[in-house]
Phi, psi and omega in degrees: 000139177248149173064039185270157171277167180303144174299140178298155180300143180067005182228075171291155185308318181296321177292324175301310181295323180297314180291320180293328180293335177258359188296150176301128185303315182293320180289325177298312183295320180294325177292317186286331186303309183289348180287328186305312185294333186271350185262354178082212178291125182241137178254125173276110184270331180201139178201097183209165170252159178186182181250136174235155180278139178263107179282146175223166179237129173287114187286338177288314185253352179072016180269152178261144174211169180261124182281326182166195178254147179234133177287130180226156170247138183231141178219139170232129179230160180217150173203136177055043183061022180230141187247142172246148185230149179209133172217125186228148177295137174101189185251041181253090182294330177294318178291327174295318183290325176294318176304310179297326179292320178289321173302319179291320180299312176300322180290331179271353185074028182261118178055042185301317183302315181291319182290322178292327177295319175300310180302314178299318178293316181294317180300316177297315175301317178295317180296320177296318180294318176297320182294318180299316182293314180298328177293318180298319178292318182298325181293343179258357179293139178244128179270105183294338178293342182279346183278000000 
């Protein structure tokens, strides 16, 4: 992103993009829609689908390898010499564009409170979802020392 304002406290750019990439599609699009009118003229620089390699790490040996390819949708938009970016898994170009709009709005300082409120809610939902999955995984763990 170029020409950005300082990242909001507790929300470095990497974390913003990470939460937006996993955000619920319907809620993400609803959050992004009202931002369009407030940003003025927007230039779509890129809006495409493609394949990216999925990197993984072998936990036994610590080596990295590519598990395979993942279909993603990617969007780059700009306004007032500032760029917003979005990349999401799957073939939903509208969701990638919505992600880029929220990223751009934060960079421009447009409706920051609404965007941060959305990010807080999505981050909490994702954390709860991750916790539930980890609990289900932990329930299947076997302690070999007890045998």
